[in-house]
Biopython code that builds the backbone (N, CA, C, O; Angstrom):
import numpy as np
from Bio.PDB.StructureBuilder import StructureBuilder

atoms = [
    (1, "MET", "N", (-123.177, -28.331, 79.853)),
    (1, "MET", "CA", (-124.779, -28.088, 80.674)),
    (1, "MET", "C", (-125.619, -27.863, 78.947)),
    (1, "MET", "O", (-126.294, -28.724, 78.384)),
    (2, "MET", "N", (-125.376, -26.775, 78.534)),
    (2, "MET", "CA", (-126.270, -26.228, 77.332)),
    (2, "MET", "C", (-126.165, -26.921, 76.036)),
    (2, "MET", "O", (-127.023, -26.982, 75.155)),
    (3, "ASP", "N", (-124.758, -27.532, 76.056)),
    (3, "ASP", "CA", (-124.923, -28.349, 74.757)),
    (3, "ASP", "C", (-125.689, -29.584, 74.953)),
    (3, "ASP", "O", (-126.315, -29.724, 73.902)),
    (4, "ALA", "N", (-125.960, -30.514, 75.710)),
    (4, "ALA", "CA", (-126.394, -31.149, 76.125)),
    (4, "ALA", "C", (-127.708, -31.358, 76.124)),
    (4, "ALA", "O", (-128.343, -32.397, 75.945)),
    (5, "VAL", "N", (-128.207, -29.784, 76.439)),
    (5, "VAL", "CA", (-129.765, -29.793, 76.248)),
    (5, "VAL", "C", (-129.965, -29.364, 74.604)),
    (5, "VAL", "O", (-130.917, -29.864, 74.004)),
    (6, "LEU", "N", (-129.372, -28.758, 74.142)),
    (6, "LEU", "CA", (-129.566, -28.518, 72.900)),
    (6, "LEU", "C", (-129.302, -29.636, 72.059)),
    (6, "LEU", "O", (-130.292, -29.508, 71.339)),
    (7, "GLU", "N", (-128.651, -30.746, 71.554)),
    (7, "GLU", "CA", (-128.447, -32.332, 71.688)),
    (7, "GLU", "C", (-130.227, -33.283, 72.126)),
    (7, "GLU", "O", (-130.491, -34.336, 71.546)),
    (8, "GLU", "N", (-130.869, -32.882, 72.808)),
    (8, "GLU", "CA", (-131.608, -33.608, 73.759)),
    (8, "GLU", "C", (-132.776, -32.927, 72.434)),
    (8, "GLU", "O", (-133.040, -33.476, 71.363)),
    (9, "ILE", "N", (-133.221, -31.821, 72.862)),
    (9, "ILE", "CA", (-133.441, -30.566, 72.073)),
    (9, "ILE", "C", (-133.544, -31.445, 70.607)),
    (9, "ILE", "O", (-134.439, -32.289, 70.568)),
    (10, "ARG", "N", (-132.956, -31.342, 69.791)),
    (10, "ARG", "CA", (-132.832, -31.600, 68.088)),
    (10, "ARG", "C", (-133.225, -32.938, 68.325)),
    (10, "ARG", "O", (-134.175, -33.117, 67.563)),
    (11, "GLU", "N", (-132.968, -34.219, 69.113)),
    (11, "GLU", "CA", (-132.886, -35.431, 69.041)),
    (11, "GLU", "C", (-135.033, -35.483, 68.695)),
    (11, "GLU", "O", (-135.908, -35.652, 67.846)),
    (12, "THR", "N", (-134.782, -35.214, 69.989)),
    (12, "THR", "CA", (-136.821, -34.795, 70.317)),
    (12, "THR", "C", (-137.766, -34.440, 69.082)),
    (12, "THR", "O", (-138.832, -35.046, 68.972)),
    (13, "SER", "N", (-137.270, -33.138, 67.831)),
    (13, "SER", "CA", (-137.700, -32.713, 67.803)),
    (13, "SER", "C", (-137.038, -33.337, 66.155)),
    (13, "SER", "O", (-137.791, -33.358, 65.182)),
    (14, "GLY", "N", (-136.105, -33.639, 66.086)),
    (14, "GLY", "CA", (-136.027, -34.669, 65.193)),
    (14, "GLY", "C", (-136.410, -36.094, 65.216)),
    (14, "GLY", "O", (-135.982, -36.665, 64.213)),
    (15, "LEU", "N", (-137.251, -37.078, 66.235)),
    (15, "LEU", "CA", (-138.129, -37.655, 66.302)),
    (15, "LEU", "C", (-139.377, -37.424, 65.763)),
    (15, "LEU", "O", (-139.803, -37.994, 64.758)),
    (16, "ILE", "N", (-140.258, -36.202, 66.722)),
    (16, "ILE", "CA", (-141.446, -35.466, 65.881)),
    (16, "ILE", "C", (-141.548, -35.325, 65.225)),
    (16, "ILE", "O", (-142.680, -35.685, 64.902)),
    (17, "ILE", "N", (-140.448, -34.440, 63.600)),
    (17, "ILE", "CA", (-140.711, -33.953, 62.676)),
    (17, "ILE", "C", (-140.637, -35.802, 61.693)),
    (17, "ILE", "O", (-141.123, -36.023, 60.584)),
    (18, "GLY", "N", (-139.968, -36.701, 62.487)),
    (18, "GLY", "CA", (-139.711, -38.178, 61.894)),
    (18, "GLY", "C", (-141.077, -38.338, 61.799)),
    (18, "GLY", "O", (-141.370, -38.400, 60.605)),
    (19, "LEU", "N", (-142.408, -38.468, 62.766)),
    (19, "LEU", "CA", (-143.239, -38.881, 63.322)),
    (19, "LEU", "C", (-144.671, -37.954, 62.458)),
    (19, "LEU", "O", (-145.877, -38.163, 62.320)),
    (20, "ILE", "N", (-143.747, -36.934, 62.052)),
    (20, "ILE", "CA", (-145.292, -36.462, 61.070)),
    (20, "ILE", "C", (-145.050, -35.967, 59.968)),
    (20, "ILE", "O", (-145.784, -35.280, 59.257)),
    (21, "LEU", "N", (-143.775, -36.387, 59.770)),
    (21, "LEU", "CA", (-143.650, -36.430, 58.149)),
    (21, "LEU", "C", (-143.518, -38.436, 57.621)),
    (21, "LEU", "O", (-142.847, -38.865, 56.682)),
    (22, "ALA", "N", (-144.184, -39.080, 58.362)),
    (22, "ALA", "CA", (-144.383, -40.520, 58.472)),
    (22, "ALA", "C", (-145.524, -40.526, 58.381)),
    (22, "ALA", "O", (-146.017, -41.195, 57.473)),
    (23, "LEU", "N", (-146.535, -39.651, 59.446)),
    (23, "LEU", "CA", (-148.131, -39.308, 59.295)),
    (23, "LEU", "C", (-148.405, -38.767, 58.502)),
    (23, "LEU", "O", (-149.624, -38.749, 58.335)),
    (24, "VAL", "N", (-147.756, -38.147, 57.705)),
    (24, "VAL", "CA", (-148.123, -37.112, 56.164)),
    (24, "VAL", "C", (-148.359, -38.432, 55.274)),
    (24, "VAL", "O", (-149.429, -38.719, 54.737)),
    (25, "ILE", "N", (-147.065, -39.252, 55.204)),
    (25, "ILE", "CA", (-147.132, -39.947, 53.725)),
    (25, "ILE", "C", (-147.803, -41.039, 53.799)),
    (25, "ILE", "O", (-148.086, -41.567, 52.724)),
    (26, "MET", "N", (-148.171, -41.579, 54.828)),
    (26, "MET", "CA", (-149.395, -42.772, 55.473)),
    (26, "MET", "C", (-150.249, -42.305, 54.951)),
    (26, "MET", "O", (-150.671, -43.011, 54.035)),
    (27, "GLY", "N", (-151.008, -40.942, 55.153)),
    (27, "GLY", "CA", (-152.234, -40.126, 54.446)),
    (27, "GLY", "C", (-152.118, -39.607, 53.638)),
    (27, "GLY", "O", (-152.887, -38.647, 53.594)),
    (28, "LEU", "N", (-151.282, -39.734, 52.561)),
    (28, "LEU", "CA", (-150.622, -39.585, 51.464)),
    (28, "LEU", "C", (-151.074, -40.958, 50.484)),
    (28, "LEU", "O", (-151.808, -40.953, 49.496)),
    (29, "ILE", "N", (-150.639, -41.670, 50.877)),
    (29, "ILE", "CA", (-150.199, -43.293, 50.009)),
    (29, "ILE", "C", (-152.186, -43.917, 50.238)),
    (29, "ILE", "O", (-153.130, -44.284, 49.537)),
    (30, "GLY", "N", (-151.807, -43.653, 51.847)),
    (30, "GLY", "CA", (-153.622, -43.709, 51.870)),
    (30, "GLY", "C", (-155.096, -42.923, 50.745)),
    (30, "GLY", "O", (-156.128, -43.296, 50.188)),
    (31, "TYR", "N", (-154.478, -41.968, 50.896)),
    (31, "TYR", "CA", (-155.203, -41.259, 49.676)),
    (31, "TYR", "C", (-154.906, -41.932, 48.382)),
    (31, "TYR", "O", (-155.601, -41.711, 47.391)),
    (32, "ALA", "N", (-154.137, -42.550, 48.370)),
    (32, "ALA", "CA", (-153.904, -42.352, 46.542)),
    (32, "ALA", "C", (-153.870, -43.300, 46.607)),
    (32, "ALA", "O", (-153.306, -43.494, 45.530)),
    (33, "LEU", "N", (-154.094, -44.871, 47.260)),
    (33, "LEU", "CA", (-154.556, -46.129, 47.476)),
    (33, "LEU", "C", (-156.405, -46.048, 47.230)),
    (33, "LEU", "O", (-157.017, -46.749, 46.424)),
    (34, "THR", "N", (-156.954, -45.122, 48.054)),
    (34, "THR", "CA", (-158.526, -45.146, 47.740)),
    (34, "THR", "C", (-158.792, -44.294, 46.793)),
    (34, "THR", "O", (-159.972, -44.131, 46.483)),
    (35, "ASN", "N", (-157.700, -43.520, 46.084)),
    (35, "ASN", "CA", (-158.420, -42.861, 44.112)),
    (35, "ASN", "C", (-157.894, -44.328, 43.449)),
    (35, "ASN", "O", (-158.672, -45.168, 42.997)),
    (36, "VAL", "N", (-156.604, -44.454, 43.474)),
    (36, "VAL", "CA", (-156.222, -45.782, 42.706)),
    (36, "VAL", "C", (-157.777, -47.063, 43.297)),
    (36, "VAL", "O", (-158.762, -47.201, 42.572)),
    (37, "HIS", "N", (-157.649, -47.758, 44.556)),
    (37, "HIS", "CA", (-159.272, -48.273, 43.897)),
    (37, "HIS", "C", (-160.334, -48.101, 43.252)),
    (37, "HIS", "O", (-160.962, -48.882, 42.537)),
    (38, "GLU", "N", (-160.636, -46.371, 43.704)),
    (38, "GLU", "CA", (-162.248, -45.780, 43.284)),
    (38, "GLU", "C", (-161.572, -46.386, 41.590)),
    (38, "GLU", "O", (-161.874, -47.416, 40.987)),
    (39, "SER", "N", (-160.525, -45.217, 41.172)),
    (39, "SER", "CA", (-160.389, -45.813, 39.874)),
    (39, "SER", "C", (-160.138, -46.925, 38.966)),
    (39, "SER", "O", (-160.434, -46.928, 37.771)),
    (40, "ILE", "N", (-159.430, -48.110, 39.770)),
    (40, "ILE", "CA", (-159.464, -48.814, 38.907)),
    (40, "ILE", "C", (-159.842, -50.008, 39.472)),
    (40, "ILE", "O", (-159.577, -50.968, 38.749)),
    (41, "VAL", "N", (-160.572, -50.384, 40.916)),
    (41, "VAL", "CA", (-161.084, -51.462, 41.480)),
    (41, "VAL", "C", (-162.416, -51.745, 40.648)),
    (41, "VAL", "O", (-162.612, -52.659, 39.848)),
    (42, "SER", "N", (-163.413, -50.565, 41.106)),
    (42, "SER", "CA", (-164.989, -50.430, 40.876)),
    (42, "SER", "C", (-164.813, -50.991, 39.631)),
    (42, "SER", "O", (-165.286, -52.127, 39.582)),
    (43, "PRO", "N", (-164.118, -50.469, 38.225)),
    (43, "PRO", "CA", (-164.697, -51.079, 37.407)),
    (43, "PRO", "C", (-164.650, -52.593, 36.728)),
    (43, "PRO", "O", (-165.447, -53.295, 36.107)),
    (44, "VAL", "N", (-163.648, -52.678, 37.062)),
    (44, "VAL", "CA", (-163.654, -54.295, 36.485)),
    (44, "VAL", "C", (-164.371, -54.978, 37.737)),
    (44, "VAL", "O", (-164.600, -56.135, 37.385)),
    (45, "VAL", "N", (-164.821, -54.782, 39.024)),
    (45, "VAL", "CA", (-165.630, -55.623, 40.042)),
    (45, "VAL", "C", (-166.727, -55.564, 38.778)),
    (45, "VAL", "O", (-166.870, -56.576, 38.093)),
    (46, "GLN", "N", (-167.632, -54.143, 38.436)),
    (46, "GLN", "CA", (-168.217, -54.142, 37.829)),
    (46, "GLN", "C", (-168.609, -55.099, 36.331)),
    (46, "GLN", "O", (-169.655, -55.564, 35.879)),
    (47, "PHE", "N", (-167.226, -55.092, 35.898)),
    (47, "PHE", "CA", (-166.668, -55.675, 34.729)),
    (47, "PHE", "C", (-167.470, -56.948, 35.310)),
    (47, "PHE", "O", (-168.587, -57.357, 34.994)),
    (48, "ILE", "N", (-166.679, -57.379, 36.126)),
    (48, "ILE", "CA", (-166.471, -59.267, 36.471)),
    (48, "ILE", "C", (-168.129, -59.102, 37.185)),
    (48, "ILE", "O", (-169.077, -59.877, 37.058)),
    (49, "LYS", "N", (-168.093, -58.477, 37.557)),
    (49, "LYS", "CA", (-169.834, -58.323, 37.673)),
    (49, "LYS", "C", (-170.743, -59.189, 36.725)),
    (49, "LYS", "O", (-171.420, -60.168, 37.039)),
    (50, "LYS", "N", (-170.575, -58.503, 35.292)),
    (50, "LYS", "CA", (-171.543, -58.520, 34.393)),
    (50, "LYS", "C", (-171.516, -59.594, 33.404)),
    (50, "LYS", "O", (-172.303, -59.924, 32.516)),
    (51, "MET", "N", (-169.863, -60.260, 33.992)),
    (51, "MET", "CA", (-169.383, -61.353, 33.183)),
    (51, "MET", "C", (-169.856, -62.633, 34.158)),
    (51, "MET", "O", (-169.429, -63.651, 33.613)),
    (52, "VAL", "N", (-170.529, -62.955, 35.316)),
    (52, "VAL", "CA", (-170.631, -63.398, 36.055)),
    (52, "VAL", "C", (-172.474, -63.705, 36.447)),
    (52, "VAL", "O", (-173.107, -64.607, 36.995)),
    (53, "SER", "N", (-172.804, -62.352, 35.787)),
    (53, "SER", "CA", (-174.390, -62.183, 35.738)),
    (53, "SER", "C", (-175.387, -62.723, 33.869)),
    (53, "SER", "O", (-176.582, -62.988, 33.736)),
    (54, "ARG", "N", (-174.311, -62.700, 32.799)),
    (54, "ARG", "CA", (-174.298, -63.103, 31.720)),
    (54, "ARG", "C", (-174.753, -64.525, 31.423)),
    (54, "ARG", "O", (-175.573, -65.057, 30.674)),
    (55, "LYS", "N", (-173.319, -65.147, 32.893)),
    (55, "LYS", "CA", (-174.068, -66.522, 32.546)),
    (55, "LYS", "C", (-175.075, -66.925, 33.317)),
    (55, "LYS", "O", (-175.662, -67.978, 33.066)),
]
sb = StructureBuilder()
sb.init_structure("model")
sb.init_model(0)
sb.init_chain("A")
sb.init_seg("    ")
for serial, (resi, resn, name, xyz) in enumerate(atoms, 1):
    if name == "N":
        sb.init_residue(resn, " ", resi, " ")
    sb.init_atom(name, np.array(xyz, "f"), 0.0, 1.0, " ", f" {name:<3s}", serial, name[0])
structure = sb.get_structure()
């Protein structure tokens, strides 16, 4: 009986830990993408705007 309960708890906690890890990883990826967007996309967009406005 106890073994079954422990197994359930282990599976449930595994799912919860998996969800938390997924959220953390998604948050980190989102943060990284935002930083990349700020450091790469913004200057490129400004450069393109300059090129377009020269014409």
